[in-house]
Residue, then its C-alpha position, 0 to 999 in steps of 0.5 A: m961128154p960125161g958129166d956135161h950138164r948143159f941141158v939141165a936148165e932145159r929140163s928144169d921148170p921155166g917158171r920157178g924163177v918168177r915165183v921165186y922172185s915174186a916170193s922174194q918181192m913179197v918177203l923184202g916188201s913185208v920186212l920193209c914194212a915192219v921196219g917202217v913200223a918199228v921206226v914209228v913205234t920207237t920215235l914215239a915211245a922216245g917222245g917224238g911228235p907226229f911230224a918228227i923225222g923218225v915218223l916220217v920216215g917210218v911211215g914212208f918205209a911202211v908204205l913203200g913196203g906195203m905197195r911192194v907187197w900189193i904189187a907182187t901180189r897183182g902178178s904180171g901175166p897175160e891172165q892178169e891183163r884187163 
């Protein structure tokens, strides 16, 4: 039938989805890390101490964002197995 595009997915690059997902994970992790740093800086600028809730939450966000970026850059293919 003309205009039937059921087989377009078979011709596209099968690894493209994995690359897009990995890139989006890196962007999300970077944003999460930046938000964490901003929370820490804002809390300290407002007079919060080292154990203020804002500092603890901000450090948590920064660590989680950094771990997400680290995991996304490690890769998970058969060539990465040890």
